[in-house]
N, C-alpha and C positions, 0 to 999 in steps of 0.2 A: 836804363838798367845798369849801365856801367857806373854812373854817378851814384845811384841808389845803393850800390854794393861796394862803395869805396869809402875812403876816409872823408870824402866831401859830402856824405849823406846829410849831416846836420846842416851844412850850408845850403844844400838843395832844398831841404824841408823848410828852413828859415826863409829862403828866397821866395818860395811859392806861397808862404804864409805872410809875406810882407804886406801890411795894410796900405792900400792906396785909395785916396778919396778925392772927389771933386765936389766943391761946395759953391753954390751961387745963392746968396741970401739964405732962405730957409730950405732951399732944395739941395740935397746932397746924395751922392752915390759913394758909399764906403764899402769896399770889398777887399779881400786878400788878392794878391797878384794872380793866384791860380784861377779865381773866378772872373777876373778881368780878361784872362785868356779865353776861358770857356764861354763866358757870356758876351764878351766884347769882340775879341778878334774872330771868334767863330761865327759871329753875326755877318762878318764880311765873307766868310766861306759860304754861308747859306745865301748871301746876296748873290754870289757868283753862281750858285746852283740855280737860283731863281732866274737869273739872266739866261742860263743855258736852257732851262725848261721853256721859257717864253720863246726863245729863238727856235727851239725844236718844234714847238707847237705851231708857230706861225710860218716857218719856212724849212723845217727839217724833217726828221724821220717821224715825229709825232703828228705831222700834218697829213700824212698818208694813212688813212684809216685801215687800209688792207694790210699794211706792214706792221701796224702797231698792235694788232689784236694778239698775236702770239707773245710778244714781250709783256703785254699787260697780264695775260693769263699766267705766264711763267713767273712774273713778279709776285702775283698773288700766292702761287705755290711756294715761292721762295721766302715769303713772309709768314704764311700760315703754318707750314709744316715745322720749321725751326721753333716757332713759338709754342706749338703743341708739344714738341719733344721736351722743351725746357719746362713747361707747365707740368707735364706728366712726372718729371723727375723731382720737381720742387713743390708738388702739391701738398698743402697743409702747413707750409711755412709762409705766413703773410708778408714778412719782410723780404724773403728770397723771391717771392712771387712778383715783386715789383720789377724784377729784371727780365720779365718774359719777352720783352721786345729786343733785348740785346742781340741774340743770334739772328734776328730777322734782317739786319742791315748788311748791305754790300758796299765795299769800298771800291768805287769806280776806278780810282787812280791805280791801285795795286792790281786789280783784275785786268785792266787794259795794259798795264805794264808787263804782266806775264805773257799776254798775247803778243806784245811787241817783241819779246824774246824770240818768237818763232817767225817774225817778219812776214814775208810775202808767201810763205808756205801755207798760210790760212786764207780762206776766201774773205773778201771784204764784207760780204753779207753777214758772216759770223761776228765780225767786229761791230757792225752796226746793230746786230741783234743784242749783243752783250751791253753795248753803250746805252741803247734805248731801255733795256731792262733795268740797268743800274739807275738811270734817271727816274724811271717810274718808281723804283724802289726808294730812291731819295724822297720823292713826293710822298710815298707811304710813310716814311720815317717822320717827315714834317707833320703829317696829319696825326700820327701817333703821339708825337711830342706835344702838339697843341691840345689833344683831347685827354691824354692819360697822364701827362707829366706837368700839369698846371697846379700851382699852389693856390692858397686863398686869394680870391680876386678882390681888387680894389676898383670899385665902380668909377671913382673920379679919374684914375689913371686910364681905365678903359675908354672913358669919354674923351680924354685928351688924345688917346691913340686913334680913336674913331675920327676926330677932327683932322688929325694929321693925314689919315688915309683919304679923307674927302679933299683935302688940299692937293694931295698927289694926283687924285683923279681929275681935279680941275686943271692942274698944270698939264696933264697928258691930253685932255680933251681940248684944251686951248691951243694945242700945237706948240708948246714951249719945247725947244730943242736943246737949250743950254742945260748942262748936267748939274750945275751948282745948286739951283733951287731944289732939285730932287734930292740931292745929297744932304742939304741942310734940313729939309723937312724929314728926311729919313733918320737923321740923328735925333731929332725931336721925337719921332715915332719910336725909335729904339729906347730912349730914356723913359717914355711913357709905358711901353710894354714891359720894360725891366721892372718898373714899380707896380705893374698891374697884377703880377702873379702868373701871367702867361710867360713862357720862356722867351727871353729877349731875342734869341736868334731868329725867331719868326718874323721880327721886324725887317730883317734883311731880305727875306723872301718877298714880303709884301711890297717893299720899296722897289725891288727888282721888277715886279710885274707892271709897274707904271713907267719904267724907263722907256722912252720912245723908240720904236722900231722904224725909224725914218732917217733918211740921209739928208745931210746939209747939201746945198747946191755945190756941185763940183767934187764931192767926196764919194769914194767907192764903198765905204762901209756905213752902216747905220750907226746911230749913237749908241745903241745897245751893243752892237758888235765891237765897236771901238772900246767901250768900257770893259767888256768881257775880255778882249785881247790885252788891254792894259793891266787888268787885275790878275790875270791867270798866273804870271810868273811869281808875283809877290805872295799869292795864296799857296801855290804849289811848293815854292822854295823857302817861304818864310813862315806863314801862319800855320800850315799843317805840320811841318817839322817841330815848330815851337809847341803846338798842342800835344804832339806825341811825346816830346821831351817832358812836358809837365804832367802827363797822365799815364805814361807807360812804365814808370819806375816800379819794378817788381823785385822784392828781396829774393835772393837765390835760395834761401832756406825753404821757401814755399814751392819751389819748382821740383816737386817730387810726385810720385804716383799717388802717395797717400793724400796730398792736398788736392791733386787733380780729381780724385774720386769723391771729393766733397760735392754735395748736390748742386751748388751754384756753378763752380767751374765745369763740372761734368755736364750740366744742362747746357751751358753756353757752348762748350767745345763740341759736344755731339749734335747740338742744334745747328751750329755753323757747318760742321763737316758732313753729317748725314742729312740733316734737314734740308739744306740748300740744294744739294745735288739731287736728292730724291724729289723734293718739292718742285724745283724748276724743271727738271727733266720729265718727271711724272706728269705734271700738269701740261707741259708742252706736248708730250706724247699723246695724251688724252685729247687735247684740242685738235691736233693734226689728224688723228685717227677718226675723230667724230666729224671732221670736215669744217670745224669752226675756224681754223686757221691753216695757213700753208707753211710748209717747210721753207726756210730761207734758201734762195737759189745757190746751188753748188756746195751746200752744207750736208755732210753725212751725219748719221745718227751718232757715231762715235764723237765727232766734233761737237755736236750739240751737248752730249753728255760731259765732255771736257769743259765746255763753257759753263755748264750748270755747276760743275765742281768748283770753278773759279768764283762763283757767287758766294761761296763759303768764306771768302776773304772779307772779313768785316771790320778790319782794324779801326780806321778813323771813326766811322759812324757808330760802330759798336762801343768804342771807348766813350764817345760822347753820350750815347743813350745810357751807358753804365754810370757815367758821372751824375746823370739826373736821377736814375733809379735808386742809387745807393748814396745819395748826397747826405742823407741823415740816417743811414743804416749801419754805421759803425765801421771801423777800419778793416775788419776781417772781410766783409763783403766787397769793399773796394779793391782789396788785393785779389780775392777769389775771382772776381769778374775779369780782371786783367789777365790772370793766368789762363782762364778758359778762352778768352779772345785770342791770346797769343798762340796757344796750342791749336785751336780750331782753324785759325787763319793760315798758319804755316802749313798745317797738314792739307788744307784745301788747295793752297797754292801749289804745293808739290804734286799732289794727285792730278790737278787740272793740267799742269804743265806737261807731265809725262803722258797723260791720255792724249792731249792735243799733238804732242810730238809723234806718238805712235800713229795717230790718225793721219798726220801730214806725211809720214814716211810711207804708210800704206798707199796713200793716193799717188805719191810720186813713183812707187814701184809699179803700180798698175799702169801709169802713163808710159813707163819705160818698156813694159811688155807689150 
């Protein structure tokens, strides 16, 4: 935002628009730098999400069916209600309606970061609930991208992608533990998916699902856990900040109440802020009262509501979905969606933090008495 509103704006726009291409014989990938970040580097981010999901399913929170019911129901509410709010505000505008999924995304890093500010004053069960919910939400976002943000399909590219998936399956079932073959086939898969019309970041998730969850002799971590551990710093401190730098440039002249009240930013901001807290908390409350799920141990209703508020922080994933939704929708929508994401995410983070802080202080005061 600072660069976008400085004398370096033209350099910023020119940098992101710089054409970059790779050509091998008749095969070529030619895109501006911005799309190499969004389609290329973000595939590594989704690869990391895929690794986390597989680990959680096989040996983490998602492996315990009794614990995962509540986060699943809460995640459904956190996706459905924000989308419904956005649709109700933008009904009748076919281009604006493409952004219906933007407020349904939760940024796991920022949400857990706010929780970390309160440290040990919050129960571990609340952190596990929020982390599991966010992972399920990411899975939902992946499905939404695959189903609703797919362009014209290329059958030849899809065939090549299918062959790459079969090779990954054979490598996994054959007990191959070396990571190099998986990465090389994953690059081929990414290239094929990129050309197929399906969004290329899904290749990262598919590749991750075939990384072996097995240990080499004498090692304490599985190959998947080692790769996840090695990738996490570069994704958290490199790829995600670069993605935010490339996509979050908002001119200050649009940061007014007048612009915020336009249907697209208003739908996104209200969807993130109201939709997530009411959707996540409301569906959780209903599931617990009906006996479908159990309240996490040592978690109060106020703490659960605070965590639901944090689900309205949709920064990274919302920006990504917005880049897909309004890729061909004109410059106004691309600015509008970023304004709504920023306002909704910041408001959700502030509200969630103060609710959880009050809840933690109340619990501590009861202990003292």
